[in-house]
N, C-alpha and C positions, 0 to 999 in steps of 0.2 A: 740463489745460484741455480744453474741448469745442469741436470744430470740426465743423460740419455734422452734429451728433449723434454724432460719433466721439470717443472718449476718447483724447486725444493728449498727448504731451510734446514740447515744442519747446525745443531747446537752442541758444542763440545764442552765437557766438564774439564776441570783442572787435571784430574786423574781419572782415566776411563777404566771401568770394570765391565762394560758391555755396551751393546748397541740396540736401541729400540726404534723400530719403524712404525709410525702411526698411519693408519689407513682410514681415510675419511668416510663419512656417510655418502649417499648417492651422488650429490652434487655439492658436498660440503667443502669448506675452505680450510686449508692448513693454518690460516691466520685467525680462526675463530677464537674468541676469548677463552673458552674452556680448554681448547687444545693447547693454546699458548701457555696457560697456567699449568696444565698437566705436564707439558714438555719442560717447563721451568723446574717443576718438582722432581722429575726424573733426572734432570741434569744435576740438581742438588745432591742426588743419591749416587752420582758418579757414572751416569749413563750418557753416552752420545745419543742424541735424539734426531731422527730424520722425519721431517714433515714434508708432505708433497701434495700437489694438486693433480687430480686426474688430467690426462692429456686433453680430453674433451672440454674440461672446464677452462683450462689455460688457453686453448685455441678458439673456443667458442664454436668449433666445427662439430657437426653431427656424426661423431665417430664412436661414441661410447657403446661398449658392450662388455659383458662379463669377461669375455676372452681378452679384450684389449687391456682391461684393468689388471687381470692376472698376469699377463705378459709384462706389463710395466712394473708391477711389484717385483716380479722375478728379476727384471733388469736392474732394479735398485740393489737387490741382494747381491747380484753379480758384481755390481760396481764396487760395493764395499768389501765383498769377498771375505766375510767373517761370520761367526755365529751371531744370530740376531734373535731378538724377541719381537713379537708382533702384537700391536694393540689395534683393534678394529672396532668401528662403530657402525651399527645398522648394516647398510650395504658393504661397508668396509669389514664388518664382521664375517660376512660370507667370503669376501676376497681373502681375508687373513686365514680363515680356517682352511679354505680350499688350497691356498698356497702352501700351507704347512704339510700337505701330503705330497708336494712336488719338490721339496728342497730340504735336504738333511742338515743344512746350516741353521735351520730354525730350531731354537731350543725350547721355547714355550710360547703360548698364545693366551691373550686375555681379550675378550670381546664383550661389547655392550649391545644388548638388544639386537642380536644378529639377524639379518634376513635369512630365513630358512626356506619357507615355501615360496619359491620364486613366482609361481603363477599367481598366488594371492597378492604378493607385493607389487608386481608390475601393473596390476589393475588399480593401484593406488593413484590418486589424483596427482601427487607430486611427480610420479614417473611419467604419467600421460601428458602432463603439461610441459615438461622440459624439452628444450630444443637441441639438446646435446646427444640424444640417443641416435644410434645409427639406424639405417633403414632395416637392417637385419637384426636389430636388438632382440626382438621377441623370438625370432627364429634361432638366434644364438643360444638363448637360455634353455631352449628345449633339449639341448644335449647334456644338460647338467642335472644331477639329482643329489640333493643335499644329504639325504639319509644314507645313500650309498657311499658318498664321500666321507661321512662321519666315521664309518667303520674302518676307514683307511688311515685315520689320524693316529700318529705314533708319538705325539709330544704332549706334555701336560697342558690342559686347557682349563681356563677359568672363564666362566660365563656369567654375565649379569643380565637380568631380565626384569621386566615390569609386569605385574599381574594385570594391569589395566591397559596394556599396550595394544592399541587397535591396529597398528601398522605391522608389527611383528608379534603376533599373538603368542602368549605363554605356552599354549598347548603345543605349538609347533616347536618351540625351543626345548620343552621337556622331552619331546619325542626325539629330537636331535641329540640332546645330551645323553639320553638313554643308550644311544647307539655308539657314542664315543667311548673308546676303551679308557680304563684308568691309566694314569691319575687324572682326575677331573673334579671340578666343583661348580655347582650352580648356586648363585646368590640371587634371590628374588626380592624385589622391593614393591611396595604397594603404590605404583606410579604408572603413568602412561608412557608413550614413546619419548616425549621430551622430558629431560631431567632437570631438577633444580641444582643450583651450584653446589650445595652442601653434599649431594650424593656424588657429583663429579669428584669432589675432593676425597670423600670417603672411599670411593672405588679406586682412585689413584693409589691410595695407601695400600689397599688390598692387592693391587697389581704389583706394587713394589715388593710386598711380602711374598707373592707368588713367584716372581722372577728370582728373588733371593733364594727361595727354597729350591729352585730348579737350576740354579747357576752351576 
């Protein structure tokens, strides 16, 4: 279905106790196998789950910027107009965390391997090769500071990180988490940026427990 020009999938439980919006990695898909399985598990627990693709991915047009992705996530929250939980991965972790400082309908956040140091990450080959970034992508990120943003977070935050993550290094994640006010939790696995399926399943269960605790 289309919501505010965004390609979305909305999975509804039989009895709803909350809404979770999943925020993809940089050019990730709402239809990826691990996101689909995670959404199914959330629905089993009674959560409505919203999966969506970035506007730039859907259109194939070079519009992507952090500002565009933030505005689109906020537009989804406006559409459902209810309290929500956010789940973000990599770039989506940055988007989810930053959005939590902009909307008081967000109750808690759980992120996996969040992008922290934007300058480090945009030099990564995956970003440089993509055709979806806007001409002003690099100029746009210059206005954002992750560590300053972290101090403004007022919701419970659960962070997963990999000790061998080359794309989103653990040292940056630890520095970010140090600046986030309580309540917060950092879970570190001995893995790189790409996760095996068993850890996706394990982290999903931890996310459910986190959201239950702060419902």
